Structures are given as structure tokens and as C-alpha cells.
DOMINU-283479 format. One line per 3 residues: number of its first residue (from 1); their letters; for each residue z, x, y of C-alpha. Coordinates in pm, 1 decimal. Example, Ala and Ser with C-alpha at 12.3 -4.5 7.8 and 13.67 -1.06 7.14 Angstrom:
DOMINU-283479
1) AS) 780.0,1230.0,-450.0 | 714.0,1367.0,-106.0
//
This chain:
DOMINU-283479
1) MNN) 11964.4,15368.0,2709.3 | 12240.5,15589.2,2852.0 | 12568.6,15670.0,2680.3
4) QND) 12800.5,15368.7,2696.5 | 13063.6,15572.5,2886.0 | 12813.7,15700.2,3142.3
7) RIT) 12578.9,15407.0,3180.8 | 12368.3,15376.9,3493.3 | 12379.2,15005.2,3564.8
10) IEI) 12134.4,15016.1,3856.6 | 11866.4,15277.6,3926.6 | 11604.3,15285.9,4200.2
13) KGG) 11350.2,15567.2,4247.8 | 11134.8,15573.0,4558.9 | 11208.6,15209.8,4637.8
16) IAR) 10992.3,15066.5,4916.1 | 10987.0,14692.2,4981.9 | 10643.7,14543.8,4920.5
19) NPV) 10670.0,14335.8,5238.0 | 10671.7,14567.7,5544.6 | 10908.7,14330.2,5726.8
22) YRL) 11187.9,14423.6,5483.9 | 11133.0,14798.7,5462.6 | 11395.7,15058.6,5540.3
25) RQP) 11298.5,15377.1,5721.6 | 11314.2,15587.1,5404.8 | 11245.1,15507.8,5038.2
28) VDL) 11558.9,15420.2,4840.9 | 11673.9,15660.6,4569.9 | 11994.1,15529.8,4417.5
31) QIR) 12197.6,15540.4,4099.0 | 12505.6,15322.9,4049.6 | 12708.1,15405.0,3740.8
34) EEE) 12914.2,15163.9,3537.5 | 13251.5,15307.6,3640.5 | 13173.3,15311.5,4014.7
37) QIA) 13306.7,15054.5,4259.6 | 13091.4,15069.7,4572.7 | 13142.4,14986.3,4940.2
40) FVG) 12842.6,14956.1,5171.5 | 12935.9,15029.7,5531.0 | 12739.6,15061.9,5853.7
43) DNG) 12690.9,14918.1,6197.9 | 12563.6,14564.6,6249.1 | 12186.5,14566.3,6198.7
46) SGK) 12188.4,14902.0,6018.3 | 12020.9,14761.8,5705.3 | 12307.7,14679.4,5466.1
49) NML) 12166.8,14338.4,5377.6 | 11816.4,14477.9,5326.2 | 11955.3,14736.0,5083.9
52) IDI) 12139.6,14464.0,4892.5 | 11818.3,14259.5,4875.3 | 11641.8,14559.5,4721.0
55) ITS) 11923.5,14614.0,4469.1 | 11918.3,14248.8,4360.4 | 11534.8,14240.4,4347.4
58) SHP) 11525.4,13973.7,4617.1 | 11253.2,14183.8,4782.3 | 11002.3,14315.9,4524.5
61) LLM) 10922.1,14687.0,4547.8 | 10590.2,14862.7,4593.8 | 10458.0,15022.1,4270.5
64) TEV) 10802.2,15036.0,4106.9 | 11096.4,14813.0,4020.4 | 11474.2,14825.9,3997.5
67) KYD) 11602.3,14929.6,3654.2 | 11911.2,14752.0,3522.3 | 12132.4,14831.1,3224.6
70) FGN) 12397.3,14565.8,3169.8 | 12488.0,14681.6,2820.9 | 12485.0,14412.6,2553.7
73) AYS) 12406.1,14131.5,2795.5 | 12174.0,13857.5,2671.7 | 11941.5,13930.8,2963.6
76) QRA) 11884.1,14233.5,3186.1 | 11761.7,14020.8,3476.6 | 11954.9,14060.4,3800.9
79) SDN) 11985.3,13683.0,3842.5 | 12168.0,13654.1,3510.1 | 12419.1,13933.4,3567.3
82) IKM) 12473.7,13962.6,3941.5 | 12659.2,13714.9,4158.5 | 12665.9,13743.4,4534.4
85) MTF) 12875.9,13587.9,4808.3 | 12713.7,13625.9,5148.4 | 12868.2,13610.8,5495.5
88) RDS) 12745.0,13253.7,5553.5 | 12868.0,13147.3,5208.8 | 13220.2,13220.1,5330.3
91) YGT) 13187.9,12923.0,5565.2 | 13095.9,12678.9,5289.6 | 12776.9,12522.3,5163.8
94) SAD) 12547.0,12632.7,5443.2 | 12252.0,12479.4,5260.9 | 12385.4,12134.5,5347.5
97) SAY) 12139.5,12021.0,5613.6 | 12360.0,11720.4,5695.0 | 12642.7,11941.1,5817.7
100) YYQ) 12724.0,11949.8,6188.9 | 13016.2,12129.3,6342.3 | 13226.2,11821.3,6433.1
103) KRW) 13183.1,11673.9,6084.1 | 13510.8,11817.9,5960.2 | 13704.9,11605.0,6209.4
106) NQT) 13527.5,11277.1,6122.8 | 13683.0,11170.6,5794.4 | 13477.6,10850.0,5762.5
109) ELD) 13163.1,11060.3,5710.0 | 13307.2,11259.4,5418.2 | 13311.4,10991.8,5145.6
112) DSP) 13001.0,11130.2,4972.9 | 13089.0,11498.1,5008.1 | 13221.7,11680.3,4698.0
115) KVA) 13588.4,11745.6,4636.9 | 13721.9,12091.8,4566.8 | 13820.2,12011.4,4206.0
118) DML) 13472.8,11877.4,4124.7 | 13303.6,12186.2,4267.2 | 13525.9,12423.5,4068.5
121) DEE) 13492.8,12222.4,3745.8 | 13114.9,12231.6,3776.3 | 13116.7,12608.4,3835.8
124) FRL) 13340.2,12654.7,3529.6 | 13110.4,12438.0,3316.6 | 12801.5,12637.3,3417.4
127) AEE) 12983.5,12962.1,3337.2 | 13064.6,12827.1,2990.9 | 12698.7,12741.4,2933.8
130) TAR) 12600.8,13094.6,3029.7 | 12855.2,13239.6,2784.2 | 12712.9,13028.6,2499.1
133) RDY) 12361.7,13144.9,2582.3 | 12473.4,13510.0,2594.3 | 12672.9,13508.1,2270.6
136) GDD) 12482.4,13251.1,2064.2 | 12674.4,13169.1,1745.5 | 12951.0,13425.1,1801.1
139) EAK) 13231.0,13170.3,1845.5 | 13497.9,13442.9,1858.7 | 13338.7,13603.8,2164.6
142) IAA) 13282.5,13267.5,2330.3 | 13648.5,13173.3,2272.8 | 13765.1,13508.2,2411.2
145) MTE) 13548.7,13465.1,2722.1 | 13676.3,13111.0,2773.3 | 14037.4,13224.9,2743.5
148) ARV) 13979.0,13510.0,2990.3 | 13808.7,13273.7,3234.5 | 14089.9,13016.8,3209.7
151) NLR) 14349.9,13289.4,3271.2 | 14154.3,13416.1,3571.5 | 14114.1,13063.3,3709.2
154) DKL) 14489.4,13005.3,3681.4 | 14559.7,13331.5,3863.2 | 14314.3,13241.6,4137.9
157) YHL) 14469.2,12895.3,4178.7 | 14810.6,13059.8,4214.3 | 14688.3,13337.1,4444.3
160) FNM) 14508.2,13105.8,4685.0 | 14747.9,12810.6,4647.2 | 14451.4,12597.2,4542.6
163) QPL) 14645.8,12314.0,4379.0 | 14708.8,12120.2,4704.7 | 14340.7,12157.9,4793.7
166) LDK) 14188.6,12020.7,4474.3 | 14176.7,11657.2,4590.4 | 14042.5,11743.3,4936.2
169) HAE) 13680.0,11710.8,5039.7 | 13534.1,12057.2,5083.9 | 13419.6,11964.9,5434.0
172) MLS) 13784.3,11913.1,5532.7 | 13892.9,12268.2,5450.0 | 13977.8,12520.2,5716.4
175) SGE) 13753.7,12827.6,5739.8 | 14016.2,13031.4,5554.8 | 14051.7,12766.4,5283.8
178) LRK) 13672.7,12750.4,5249.2 | 13666.6,13124.3,5196.5 | 13927.5,13091.3,4921.9
181) LQL) 13718.6,12818.7,4757.7 | 13400.9,13027.6,4766.6 | 13582.1,13333.8,4630.7
184) TKV) 13731.7,13126.3,4348.6 | 13391.3,12978.3,4260.7 | 13220.7,13315.0,4234.9
187) LIT) 13506.6,13498.1,4060.8 | 13553.4,13246.7,3776.8 | 13194.4,13308.7,3669.8
190) MPR) 13304.7,13663.9,3572.7 | 12966.1,13828.3,3641.6 | 12894.3,14182.9,3532.4
193) LLI) 12827.7,14284.3,3893.4 | 12979.0,14099.4,4189.9 | 12857.5,14157.9,4546.1
196) IDN) 13076.4,14022.5,4827.0 | 12999.2,14041.5,5197.2 | 13324.6,14106.1,5387.0
199) PFI) 13564.9,13957.5,5128.7 | 13877.5,13975.6,5345.8 | 13764.3,13814.8,5670.8
202) GLD) 13914.1,13474.8,5749.6 | 14211.2,13528.6,5517.2 | 14567.7,13550.4,5640.2
205) VNA) 14772.7,13866.4,5585.7 | 14928.2,13762.7,5253.8 | 14599.4,13635.3,5111.3
208) RKQ) 14422.6,13962.0,5200.5 | 14689.4,14167.3,5026.8 | 14688.7,13946.5,4719.2
211) LRN) 14306.8,13947.1,4697.1 | 14301.6,14327.3,4704.0 | 14546.5,14336.6,4415.3
214) LLN) 14351.4,14074.0,4222.8 | 14015.1,14249.6,4263.6 | 14176.7,14574.5,4152.0
217) AIV) 14318.3,14401.7,3842.9 | 13983.5,14237.1,3761.9 | 13808.6,14573.0,3777.8
220) EKT) 14065.2,14734.2,3549.5 | 14097.3,14454.3,3292.8 | 13750.2,14297.9,3272.3
223) GMQ) 13513.9,14581.5,3356.2 | 13350.6,14375.5,3630.9 | 13172.6,14602.1,3877.0
226) LIL) 13202.3,14542.4,4252.1 | 12984.7,14611.0,4553.0 | 13155.5,14518.3,4879.1
229) MIS) 12979.8,14506.3,5215.6 | 13245.6,14598.5,5468.1 | 13217.1,14574.7,5847.2
232) KSD) 13577.2,14679.8,5911.5 | 13524.2,15022.8,5757.6 | 13868.6,15157.1,5851.8
235) DLP) 14023.0,14926.8,5591.4 | 13851.9,15003.1,5259.5 | 14041.3,14898.5,4943.4
238) DFI) 14187.7,15177.0,4729.3 | 13996.7,15062.5,4420.5 | 13666.1,15157.8,4586.4
241) THV) 13542.0,15482.3,4430.3 | 13226.4,15549.4,4632.4 | 13087.1,15463.8,4974.6
244) IEM) 12724.2,15428.2,5082.9 | 12671.4,15423.0,5458.1 | 12368.0,15274.2,5629.9
247) KDM) 12257.0,15429.8,5958.3 | 11961.8,15306.1,6160.8 | 11790.7,15141.3,5860.7
250) TMM) 11837.8,15452.6,5645.7 | 12059.9,15490.4,5338.2 | 12291.9,15791.0,5352.2
253) PKV) 12391.1,15977.9,5032.9 | 12658.0,15820.6,4815.7 | 12997.6,15989.3,4864.9
256) TLV) 13344.7,15938.3,4721.7 | 13597.6,15729.2,4911.7 | 13803.4,16042.9,4977.9
259) EYN) 13499.9,16223.5,5122.7 | 13409.2,15924.9,5340.8 | 13761.0,15887.8,5482.2
262) KSR) 13772.7,16259.3,5569.1 | 13443.0,16243.6,5757.5 | 13501.6,15912.0,5934.0
265) QPI) 13498.6,15937.3,6311.4 | 13793.1,15795.3,6511.3 | 13752.0,15456.3,6674.8
268) ISK) 13653.4,15479.9,7039.4 | 13919.7,15320.4,7259.5 | 13668.3,15162.1,7499.7
271) ILT) 13299.4,15076.1,7457.9 | 13216.0,14862.0,7763.1 | 13082.5,15087.5,8039.0
274) EDK) 13236.1,15085.5,8386.1 | 12909.0,14953.6,8533.2 | 12905.2,14655.9,8296.0
277) ENA) 13273.3,14583.9,8351.2 | 13215.1,14582.3,8727.6 | 12916.0,14353.1,8675.5
280) ILG) 13141.1,14104.0,8495.2 | 13412.2,14130.9,8760.4 | 13151.6,14079.9,9034.1
283) LPY) 13004.8,13759.3,8892.8 | 12998.6,13474.0,9145.5 | 13229.1,13182.3,9075.4
286) QPN) 13102.6,12832.9,9009.2 | 13077.8,12616.2,9323.6 | 13359.8,12386.6,9208.2
289) ADT) 13590.4,12667.6,9094.2 | 13925.0,12671.0,9274.9 | 13932.3,13049.3,9317.9
292) ESA) 14221.2,13037.9,9565.5 | 14464.7,12896.6,9311.5 | 14709.0,13146.3,9168.7
295) PGS) 14699.9,13191.8,8789.7 | 14952.4,12965.0,8623.9 | 14958.9,12712.3,8907.2
298) KTV) 14758.2,12446.3,8722.5 | 14785.9,12303.0,8373.9 | 14476.4,12350.0,8159.1
301) VEM) 14607.7,12206.2,7830.2 | 14917.2,11996.1,7770.8 | 15003.7,11835.2,7436.5
304) RKV) 15310.6,11619.2,7391.0 | 15424.6,11555.9,7031.9 | 15071.7,11548.4,6893.7
307) NIR) 15024.8,11423.4,6536.6 | 14703.3,11458.2,6335.3 | 14675.3,11301.7,5991.1
310) YGE) 14396.5,11257.9,5735.4 | 14494.7,11001.4,5477.9 | 14829.5,11109.8,5332.4
313) RTI) 14795.2,11463.6,5464.1 | 14960.4,11564.4,5792.3 | 14791.1,11858.7,5964.8
316) LKD) 14983.0,11871.4,6295.6 | 15325.7,11715.3,6339.2 | 15501.5,11661.3,6674.1
319) LSM) 15319.7,11956.7,6831.7 | 15395.2,12020.4,7198.4 | 15218.4,12296.4,7389.7
322) TVK) 15138.7,12372.8,7753.9 | 14872.4,12624.3,7857.9 | 14852.7,12699.2,8229.5
325) NGE) 14565.9,12834.7,8431.9 | 14527.9,13211.1,8394.7 | 14734.5,13241.8,8075.5
328) RWA) 14601.8,13421.7,7767.2 | 14723.2,13274.9,7437.4 | 14713.3,13401.2,7078.6
331) LEG) 14708.6,13113.3,6828.9 | 14830.2,13234.0,6490.3 | 14924.9,13092.8,6150.5
334) ENG) 14838.5,13105.1,5782.6 | 14521.1,12950.0,5641.5 | 14534.0,12570.3,5660.3
337) AGK) 14815.1,12555.8,5917.8 | 14605.0,12353.5,6164.6 | 14477.6,12614.8,6410.7
340) STL) 14118.4,12491.6,6414.1 | 14239.3,12130.9,6421.7 | 14437.3,12208.4,6736.1
343) LSI) 14128.7,12364.9,6895.8 | 13915.6,12064.5,6797.5 | 14145.6,11852.3,7013.1
346) VCA) 14107.6,12079.8,7314.3 | 13729.4,12092.6,7273.9 | 13702.0,11711.3,7255.2
349) DNP) 13558.4,11722.7,6902.2 | 13838.8,11537.8,6722.9 | 13842.2,11155.1,6753.0
352) QSY) 14218.7,11150.0,6690.8 | 14278.9,11308.0,7030.1 | 14249.9,10958.5,7182.4
355) AND) 14553.8,10846.4,6984.2 | 14772.1,11126.5,7121.6 | 14929.5,11225.5,7451.3
358) IVL) 14698.0,11503.4,7569.4 | 14612.1,11628.0,7917.9 | 14307.6,11854.1,7967.1
361) FGN) 14234.4,12015.4,8303.9 | 14482.2,11781.4,8469.1 | 14325.2,11461.8,8328.8
364) QRG) 14490.1,11238.4,8071.7 | 14267.4,11221.2,7764.8 | 14102.5,10883.4,7727.0
367) TGE) 14103.9,10780.8,8094.6 | 13726.7,10769.9,8134.8 | 13613.3,11128.6,8112.0
370) TIW) 13329.3,11210.8,7870.5 | 13339.2,11487.9,7612.7 | 13069.9,11662.6,7818.7
373) DIK) 13296.0,11660.8,8125.3 | 13543.8,11859.3,7915.3 | 13296.4,12084.0,7732.9
376) KRI) 13124.3,12205.8,8048.6 | 13448.9,12384.1,8141.9 | 13496.2,12549.2,7800.1
379) GFI) 13329.2,12841.8,7626.6 | 13379.8,12801.3,7252.0 | 13300.4,12989.2,6931.9
382) SPE) 13431.5,12912.5,6582.2 | 13344.7,12947.7,6211.9 | 13237.1,12580.8,6213.2
385) MFR) 13000.1,12647.8,6502.5 | 12853.8,12951.8,6327.4 | 12807.5,12754.7,6005.8
388) AYK) 12629.8,12470.5,6185.0 | 12394.9,12692.8,6385.3 | 12089.0,12737.6,6161.1
391) KDL) 11823.6,12716.4,6433.0 | 11554.8,12986.4,6400.3 | 11490.8,13006.0,6773.8
394) PAV) 11448.7,13324.6,6977.0 | 11790.9,13474.3,7039.6 | 11768.8,13413.3,7415.0
397) DIV) 11719.0,13039.5,7350.6 | 12031.1,13032.3,7134.1 | 12223.2,13181.2,7426.1
400) ASG) 12064.3,12932.4,7668.1 | 12180.4,12640.1,7453.8 | 12534.5,12724.9,7562.3
403) LND) 12450.5,12616.3,7915.7 | 12439.3,12254.5,7795.2 | 12664.2,12279.8,7485.2
406) SIG) 12381.2,12186.4,7248.9 | 12303.8,12298.2,6893.1 | 11946.1,12397.0,6958.9
409) LYK) 11763.7,12412.4,7292.2 | 11669.7,12071.2,7433.3 | 11654.2,12162.4,7799.9
412) RPN) 11457.4,12466.7,7909.0 | 11650.3,12704.1,8137.9 | 11513.9,12787.3,8480.6
415) EEQ) 11441.1,13148.2,8579.3 | 11789.0,13204.5,8721.7 | 11949.1,13072.5,8405.1
418) KET) 11720.5,13291.9,8191.6 | 11838.3,13596.6,8381.9 | 12199.0,13491.7,8319.9
421) CKF) 12125.6,13467.0,7946.1 | 11968.8,13813.4,7947.1 | 12266.8,13948.4,8142.1
424) WMD) 12514.2,13837.6,7876.4 | 12293.2,13959.7,7592.7 | 12286.6,14299.4,7760.3
427) IFG) 12665.7,14289.5,7802.2 | 12703.2,14234.6,7426.5 | 12457.6,14514.8,7343.0
430) IGN) 12169.8,14297.9,7220.4 | 11952.2,14304.4,7531.3 | 11666.4,14442.2,7321.1
433) RID) 11678.4,14143.3,7083.6 | 11587.5,13869.3,7333.0 | 11282.3,13742.8,7143.7
436) TPF) 11409.1,13809.6,6790.0 | 11432.1,13490.2,6580.4 | 11800.2,13409.7,6524.5
439) LKM) 11778.8,13374.6,6145.3 | 11597.2,13709.4,6116.2 | 11897.9,13890.7,6263.8
442) SSG) 12188.4,14038.0,6067.8 | 12504.6,13826.3,6051.4 | 12677.5,14065.7,6293.6
445) EQR) 12393.4,14040.8,6544.9 | 12399.7,13662.3,6511.7 | 12769.9,13671.4,6594.6
448) LVM) 12697.9,13870.8,6913.3 | 12431.3,13616.1,7012.7 | 12682.9,13334.1,6963.0
451) LAR) 12936.3,13523.1,7174.1 | 12681.3,13559.5,7455.0 | 12625.6,13183.1,7423.4
454) TFV) 13002.3,13132.6,7464.7 | 13022.3,13326.3,7791.5 | 12688.4,13225.7,7945.5
457) KDP) 12815.8,12935.4,8160.3 | 13111.1,13135.1,8298.4 | 13370.8,12894.2,8153.5
460) ELL) 13715.8,12829.8,8294.3 | 13865.5,12821.1,7942.9 | 13761.2,13057.2,7664.6
463) ILD) 13839.9,12933.0,7313.3 | 13765.6,13204.8,7058.0 | 13831.4,13110.2,6694.9
466) EPL) 13795.7,13427.0,6481.6 | 13535.5,13573.6,6723.0 | 13516.8,13917.8,6557.1
469) HGL) 13415.7,13798.9,6208.1 | 13150.8,14026.8,6057.4 | 13143.1,14276.8,6345.0
472) DLR) 13150.5,14651.7,6289.0 | 13423.5,14864.5,6447.6 | 13220.2,14949.9,6755.7
475) NRQ) 13123.9,14589.7,6828.0 | 13480.1,14472.1,6766.0 | 13597.8,14702.9,7040.4
478) LVK) 13307.9,14601.9,7265.2 | 13395.2,14231.7,7234.6 | 13762.2,14304.5,7304.8
481) DVI) 13655.1,14498.7,7616.6 | 13438.3,14208.3,7734.7 | 13724.1,13961.2,7684.5
484) EAF) 13958.6,14190.4,7879.2 | 13714.2,14224.7,8167.8 | 13636.5,13851.5,8179.4
487) CKR) 14006.1,13760.7,8185.5 | 14069.1,13987.9,8486.5 | 13884.2,13732.8,8697.7
490) KNK) 14068.4,13453.8,8875.4 | 14142.3,13129.7,8695.6 | 14018.0,13236.1,8353.5
493) TLI) 14226.4,13107.8,8062.8 | 14205.9,13224.7,7701.4 | 14306.8,13082.4,7362.0
496) MVT) 14218.7,13314.2,7072.0 | 14265.2,13285.6,6695.5 | 14267.0,13583.8,6461.3
499) HYK) 14440.9,13694.9,6141.9 | 14430.9,14059.3,6252.6 | 14690.1,14154.7,6514.9
502) EEL) 14483.5,14457.4,6618.1 | 14194.4,14229.0,6717.7 | 14392.0,14069.6,7000.0
505) PKC) 14303.3,14199.0,7348.1 | 14577.4,14362.2,7555.2 | 14571.6,14076.9,7806.8
508) IDH) 14747.1,13835.7,7564.3 | 15069.7,13715.1,7728.1 | 15162.3,13408.0,7517.9
511) EIY) 15172.7,13342.1,7142.0 | 15217.9,13036.3,6924.8 | 15249.6,13045.0,6546.1
514) LKK) 15165.1,12731.6,6346.2 | 15326.9,12665.0,6010.5 | 15186.5,12437.5,5743.0
517) TTN) 15340.2,12093.1,5746.3 | 15516.5,11964.7,5436.2 | 15372.1,11624.5,5342.3
//
């Protein structure tokens, strides 16, 4: 064992995954010391998740193994001391095979789904069982751990304003509220090592700031060690001590945060090439597109005093909004303010739209049009869509499913449509991943595939709900460039949601900020 003040908690020498599918380009040689707080950074698909899988022993190594030293822990097994929150976990219980992306808006189907309070109570109970196993008959230590966990739970409830959420079904939470729930669940277990994939995405400005402060306090007061996987590498928390960068499936040497920030290259102001921008601008319009109409001359969305309620809870109250053809809107607001609910109305996913005064593309809602008549004119991406899409099809088939707004491919594209799918994959920088199974891709690459799916039918209305989640800095800029180019075309309308002002494209010309209703 090492000296308590200089303990190496994780050590890997010449680590090579036993399964060739999960191998990095070079063997892994790594030491992580007890006092180090680590950030893993790197481009999408660079190997961050594979490195984490090696560290957690998810992928056994060839002729060696990962060495752990968790001090006086009952067990030295990774599964007993390491907790991990993945990118998909941030969207809820992705293992729920019954989930589909409109489920959140259909309250009658939620009766059997767990409530937030029940989920947190169960997590707390399991953590207590673990403490009793670790400390045996040492009642003083068990009591101290329980007190610390209760104090942390109370702080988390205050930080994330969890009290109003406790009686809600988890399926009813917004993507930001789901992220708060998942963070609370994993933090109250107080593991010795906590790994979080992009902890700040999906959180509003205040929640991000408060979470940074809380993680810093947890590190200082409990000794919990953190490994954060960060896509937005220009925004690393101050409590990070060391950075490990992944490049082209190779682990770079561990450096201090100060050293990494000094060597970091500036963000390129434009990624999309002129040839690709011209290719987007030169796309033919759909046969029924009214390309002679001036932007702003037609109404795309009109809501008149819309009210959405679930039981005793009001989500939207007397909301009026008019979006005209050619306008580019930013939809903003804190977590749980109703942004995704508003978009569910526009996308014809919310049954309550029939009970409200809503006009879409010039047609009064509920006058005979089908949801498919509406959807064929909209390109849509959201956290709910990403959560629901667990089809392990070739990436090009995922893109093709956007032609018919299906989850999965039920109608094979013709050759012309295939070429359109390949065109948009090339635009988003994944033209070489056409045949790659979707679930074998990194979360960032999956996001780019879903974006290509959003654009593939050349929609009149783009609805982008947190479209840059999980993307590295280069791909964030690329997607912004693509949005800018697409919106230069006639009669293209945009509604975009993000909690980061800098993610909004320059073409935004209207904003609306939603506030939480008081019930």
C-alpha cells in the first residue's frame, strides 16, 4: 500500500483491452492519485468512453488488470467504490424499454411509473445498506455516514429545488429536471470515486453555477474523488487539478489544469467549408414550397392564451406567441419552465393541443389535419427524442428514418433518398460512418446522426431543443454553421432552445423567455 497522503487510487500499466473492438491505439499507462480531480477532454469519438471503460474494468485487460486502492474500504472492487453517470443517464432511465418520446405528454400512461420521491428514497436506502456492509458493527461510523448523507441530500434538494418535484412521476420531468434527479441520485450515494459525463449540460445558468460550487464543496469536505468527461473543454471547473486529453483513440499525458489551459488552441470561428455551405444553399426546394413568398409573410405558429395543465400543476398559462415564416426564434427559460412542453404542442405530440387555440402553418389545430401532415413540415430534435432512440441500425438508416418521422426504419429509402441521407451525414462530418451501428457510436457521434436526421427532409420549420448537447467545441461550431447556412434559404423558420447564450446562431432575430408558473 502507498502512503495515505500519496495514495494511488487507480493504476494501469500497459493496459490493452482483451476484446480488439474496444482497444485504443496505444496501451494505457495511467496513475490517478487520491488528491487529483480529473477532467477527460477530447473530440467526439476520440476514445474518452473507452478509456473510462478500461478504468472501471468494464472491458477486461489483456494479461494485466487495473489496480485499485480505496483505502479502508470494505471492498477494493470498482463496482463497490465507483459510481458513474453517463450521457444517456442524464435523460432518465434509458433502460426503460416502454419509453417512447411522446410518453411524457400522455399523463394517463404514467400511473405505473415511479415518482421522484420513491426513486430517491430507494437510492438512499441502498446507500445505507452499503454503509452497514462496509462498517459492520461500527455504529459510530455508520451514524456519521448517515448524518453526512442526510446533510448532503438536504443541500441537493435545496440546490436543485427538488421539493416541488418529489410528487411528480419521473417521466413528467423536463430534461433539465431529469438531469437534476440523476445527479441527486448518484451524489447521495457518496461514492469514493464519481465519474460524470458532461455534468453541466441541460442545466440552466444558476443550476450550473450552484452545481460547480457544490461539487467543489463535496471534494473538499468528503474526500470524494471526481472524474468528469467534458465536451465543452473551454469551461472546465476550477476544482479540476489535472486534465487528460484523448486524441484519435490515444491517451495524451496527464497535465495540470494550468498547463492545459495554456496550451489550449483558440476556437475556430467557422468550420463549415465554403463548398458545403454553397451545397446547402443550392439545395432544390420541395415541389410544394412557396419559394416566392417573402420571409415573415405567412404565419407558421400562432398560439392564443394557451394553457397546459397536468393534474394540479400548470405548465403553461395564457401563453400567446406568433412565429412568422422566415423568423429565427430563441426559446429560453429555467429548467421546468415549459419550453419542451411548448415545442410538444408545435410538433403535434401533446394531446392537450386540441383543447387550445393553436394555428400551425395557417391551419387551425383540430380541423381535420393529421399529426403526420404537421410533422412532414418540421425537422425536430430533442432530449426526449435522443432518449427514445435506442435502435442499433446502421447510422444511414437512422438518418433515413427522418424522411418519414419514424423511430426506426420501416420504409426503405430509394436511391435518391439514400444519396440525400449521405449528403447530410457528410455535411455533419460523419460521412465515413454510414454503416456504423448507431449504438456503437460515441454519444457525440450519435447526436450528429440525429441532427442529420433532423435536416434530411429539408423541413420548413426547424425545431432544435438543446441540439448541441454532448458535442465537442469543433462540432458545436460546425452545427451552428450548418444552422446559419440552412436559415439563409427562403422560407426556413427556426425555433431553438439552449441554456448557453453562446450556442445560439447569429441569425436569431426573436427571443422569448418562459418563467415557471406559480400553482
